[in-house]
C-alpha beads as a LAMMPS data file, in Angstrom:
LAMMPS data file: protein, C-alpha beads

102 atoms
101 bonds

1 atom types
1 bond types

-500.0 500.0 xlo xhi
-500.0 500.0 ylo yhi
-500.0 500.0 zlo zhi

Masses

1 110.0

Atoms # bond

1 1 1 132.042 -349.400 459.637
2 1 1 131.151 -346.593 462.022
3 1 1 127.845 -346.315 463.863
4 1 1 126.459 -342.804 463.966
5 1 1 123.553 -341.284 465.860
6 1 1 120.028 -341.567 464.526
7 1 1 120.248 -345.072 462.989
8 1 1 122.929 -344.010 460.522
9 1 1 125.917 -346.181 459.642
10 1 1 128.997 -344.962 457.789
11 1 1 130.759 -347.580 455.669
12 1 1 134.187 -347.003 454.131
13 1 1 135.005 -349.437 451.334
14 1 1 138.608 -350.447 450.761
15 1 1 138.272 -351.278 447.071
16 1 1 136.152 -349.891 444.220
17 1 1 134.745 -353.385 443.622
18 1 1 133.426 -353.539 447.193
19 1 1 131.904 -350.080 446.784
20 1 1 130.107 -351.104 443.562
21 1 1 128.785 -354.329 445.102
22 1 1 127.473 -352.473 448.138
23 1 1 125.728 -349.810 446.038
24 1 1 124.207 -352.542 443.839
25 1 1 122.944 -354.353 446.950
26 1 1 121.379 -351.162 448.328
27 1 1 119.632 -350.454 445.019
28 1 1 118.310 -354.003 444.651
29 1 1 116.918 -353.960 448.205
30 1 1 115.538 -350.395 448.117
31 1 1 117.785 -349.329 450.978
32 1 1 118.155 -345.568 451.378
33 1 1 121.802 -344.537 451.131
34 1 1 124.056 -341.620 450.303
35 1 1 127.387 -341.933 448.558
36 1 1 130.176 -339.894 447.035
37 1 1 131.734 -340.568 443.663
38 1 1 134.781 -342.762 443.507
39 1 1 137.978 -340.793 443.004
40 1 1 138.669 -342.523 439.683
41 1 1 135.178 -341.633 438.400
42 1 1 135.272 -338.010 439.523
43 1 1 135.878 -335.208 437.015
44 1 1 139.366 -333.722 436.992
45 1 1 139.239 -330.005 437.939
46 1 1 141.560 -327.618 436.114
47 1 1 141.888 -323.921 436.935
48 1 1 142.958 -321.669 434.061
49 1 1 144.287 -318.343 435.297
50 1 1 145.112 -315.132 433.486
51 1 1 142.718 -315.656 430.573
52 1 1 140.470 -312.681 429.890
53 1 1 136.942 -313.353 431.125
54 1 1 135.557 -312.792 427.609
55 1 1 137.630 -315.655 426.199
56 1 1 135.317 -318.013 424.314
57 1 1 134.932 -321.226 426.290
58 1 1 134.727 -323.188 423.033
59 1 1 138.278 -322.033 422.229
60 1 1 139.448 -323.423 425.585
61 1 1 137.541 -326.660 424.977
62 1 1 139.020 -327.055 421.483
63 1 1 142.609 -326.430 422.648
64 1 1 142.278 -329.002 425.426
65 1 1 140.675 -331.484 423.014
66 1 1 143.631 -331.099 420.649
67 1 1 145.906 -331.939 423.595
68 1 1 143.913 -335.148 424.176
69 1 1 141.544 -334.055 426.961
70 1 1 137.753 -334.472 426.961
71 1 1 136.133 -331.484 428.650
72 1 1 132.806 -331.911 430.465
73 1 1 132.136 -328.240 431.201
74 1 1 133.804 -324.845 431.609
75 1 1 132.723 -322.102 434.011
76 1 1 134.204 -318.660 434.454
77 1 1 134.679 -317.435 437.995
78 1 1 132.954 -314.419 439.509
79 1 1 133.831 -312.256 442.479
80 1 1 131.684 -313.397 445.420
81 1 1 130.620 -309.932 446.521
82 1 1 130.373 -307.897 443.317
83 1 1 129.631 -310.745 440.870
84 1 1 132.165 -309.182 438.495
85 1 1 133.777 -311.733 436.161
86 1 1 137.334 -312.760 437.028
87 1 1 140.113 -313.795 434.661
88 1 1 139.778 -317.352 435.891
89 1 1 138.100 -320.432 434.404
90 1 1 137.193 -323.734 436.055
91 1 1 137.374 -326.679 433.668
92 1 1 136.083 -330.167 434.468
93 1 1 137.489 -332.902 432.261
94 1 1 136.743 -336.605 431.981
95 1 1 138.877 -338.851 434.206
96 1 1 141.856 -340.007 432.132
97 1 1 145.452 -341.159 432.461
98 1 1 146.811 -337.961 430.869
99 1 1 144.999 -335.459 433.139
100 1 1 148.094 -334.521 435.110
101 1 1 149.900 -333.533 431.893
102 1 1 147.900 -330.314 431.641

Bonds

1 1 1 2
2 1 2 3
3 1 3 4
4 1 4 5
5 1 5 6
6 1 6 7
7 1 7 8
8 1 8 9
9 1 9 10
10 1 10 11
11 1 11 12
12 1 12 13
13 1 13 14
14 1 14 15
15 1 15 16
16 1 16 17
17 1 17 18
18 1 18 19
19 1 19 20
20 1 20 21
21 1 21 22
22 1 22 23
23 1 23 24
24 1 24 25
25 1 25 26
26 1 26 27
27 1 27 28
28 1 28 29
29 1 29 30
30 1 30 31
31 1 31 32
32 1 32 33
33 1 33 34
34 1 34 35
35 1 35 36
36 1 36 37
37 1 37 38
38 1 38 39
39 1 39 40
40 1 40 41
41 1 41 42
42 1 42 43
43 1 43 44
44 1 44 45
45 1 45 46
46 1 46 47
47 1 47 48
48 1 48 49
49 1 49 50
50 1 50 51
51 1 51 52
52 1 52 53
53 1 53 54
54 1 54 55
55 1 55 56
56 1 56 57
57 1 57 58
58 1 58 59
59 1 59 60
60 1 60 61
61 1 61 62
62 1 62 63
63 1 63 64
64 1 64 65
65 1 65 66
66 1 66 67
67 1 67 68
68 1 68 69
69 1 69 70
70 1 70 71
71 1 71 72
72 1 72 73
73 1 73 74
74 1 74 75
75 1 75 76
76 1 76 77
77 1 77 78
78 1 78 79
79 1 79 80
80 1 80 81
81 1 81 82
82 1 82 83
83 1 83 84
84 1 84 85
85 1 85 86
86 1 86 87
87 1 87 88
88 1 88 89
89 1 89 90
90 1 90 91
91 1 91 92
92 1 92 93
93 1 93 94
94 1 94 95
95 1 95 96
96 1 96 97
97 1 97 98
98 1 98 99
99 1 99 100
100 1 100 101
101 1 101 102
């Protein structure tokens, strides 16, 4: 536990169970808090390169589904300055044991 300025305390939990108990306690007692998702609950980010920007995202979703991956969403990347589409897709999939097989 780390004390921060302005009546703020930072708590780092060692286990997911401790994290869940602490969040439950805060909710039950109406304590204001901020948290980040647990690593095992976070979406797995995949970057697909070299696909034409007009590739149908449903085709990407279907191919990944056939490989055993559940896709949450797919976004194509844009150039920051010109907003031109890039041949790059960001895919978020459900957390799963087989994510690293992609």
